[in-house]
C-alpha positions, 0 to 999 in steps of 0.5 A, spaced: 512 489 498 518 494 498 521 490 492 515 491 488 515 499 489 517 504 484 524 506 487 524 513 483 517 515 485 517 514 492 524 511 494 522 511 502 515 508 501 514 502 505 508 500 501 504 502 495 498 506 494 495 508 487 489 511 484 487 506 479 482 511 476 487 516 474 493 512 474 492 505 471 499 504 470 501 505 477 506 510 475 505 515 481 506 512 488 501 516 493 503 513 499 506 519 503 501 524 499 495 520 502 496 518 510 489 518 512 488 513 506 494 509 508 491 509 515 484 506 514 487 501 509 492 498 514 486 498 520 482 494 515 488 489 513 489 488 521 481 487 521 481 482 516 487 478 519 484 478 526 478 475 523 482 470 519 480 472 512 487 474 511 494 472 513 501 475 512 505 472 507 510 467 510 517 465 507 
C-alpha cells in the first residue's frame, strides 16, 4: 500500500486514511491523526479475512 501513499503528506505512514467528506481528492493522509479509526479498521479487516470475505493480495 505504501507505494500509493502521498509521500509528501505522511512519509512514514504504512497505509492511508482519508476523510472523503472533507477531502475527496485524498490530499491529506490522516493515518497518524486518527489512531482509533486505524485500529478499528484493522480489526474489521482481520475479521473479514478470517471469515473468508477478504484476503491479502498475493504477488
